[in-house]
N, C-alpha and C positions, 0 to 999 in steps of 0.2 A: 696711220690715217694719211691719205694723200691730200696735199693742199689743193685748194680750188680757188678760182677767182673768176666770177661770171663776166667780168669786164675784159678778160683775155680769152680769145678763142683757143680751144684745145687743138693742138697740132699733133697729128699722128704721122710720124715719118719713120720709115724703116728702110733706109738705103743699104745696099750691099757694100762690102768693103771696096769692091771695084768702082762702084758709083761714087763713093766718098773720095777715093783716090783721084778720080777724074775731076771732081769739084775742087779738090785740094790743089791739083796742078793748075787748074784754071785761075784759082784765087792767086797763086804765086805768080802767074803770068801777068795778072792785072795789078797786084799790090805787092811791092817789094817786101820781102820778109813775111808776107801773108797777113800783115796787120798794120794798121795805121800808127801804132805805137810800138817802139822797140820792146818795151817792157812786157808786151803781150804777144810777141812773136813766137814762132814755133820753137826756137832754140831756148826759150825761157821756161819751158815746161817739160815734164818727162815725155819720153818718146811715145808712150802709150796714152797720153792725154787725148781727149776727144778733139778732133780737128774742127768740128762745128758744134756749137750749142744752138739749138733751134727754138728752145722754149724754156721759160723759167717761171716758177710760182713759188713765192716764199724762199725757202732755202733749198729748194729742189730745182734741178735743171735736167734737160734731156738732150741727148745728142742726135745727130742725123740718122743713127742706126736704131734709135728708139730706146737706148740705155738710159737709165735714170741715175743721177748723181746727187750727192749732198754738196751744195755749193760751199766752197771755202777758197781754195787757191785760184780757181779760174777767174773769179771776180776780184782777185787781189784783196780779198777780205774787206772791200770797201762798200759792199752792198749791205749796209746796216739795216735797212728797212726790208730787205728781201726783194726778190724779183716781183714785179707786177703788184706792188703794194696798193691795195684798192683805193685809198684816198688819193694817191699820186696819179694812178691811172685815170681816175674820174676827173681830177683837176686838169690833167693834160688833155683829156678828151673834150672837156668843156672849153678850154682855151682854143683848141683846134677848131671846134664848132663855131667859135666866135671869129675865126679867121686869123688868129695869131699863128705866125709861122716861125717864130724864134728869132727874127731879126730885130735890131734896134729900130724904134720908130720915133718920130718927132711929133710934138704937139703941133696942130695946125690951127 
């Protein structure tokens, strides 16, 4: 049974290997090592690991070529609630709708 979450739009992406390689090169031109954190850089994963994860629901993720994976190593096993956990998505959406942008604020 595939997981679902109505709060997260379903993204269907099926890029070719050549298109993914172009995106990968662009990413490396913009972000040293291809990631903001060394621990998640390309050289920390097997060579055949997906270059881009475009969607996640629960323990399932999908890459830019449309392949589905069971999440484990790519999230460094820290995604204990799963991707797009409905109560978290709903709380974040409510906070954003109230104008919260994640910065510290001061009482006025």
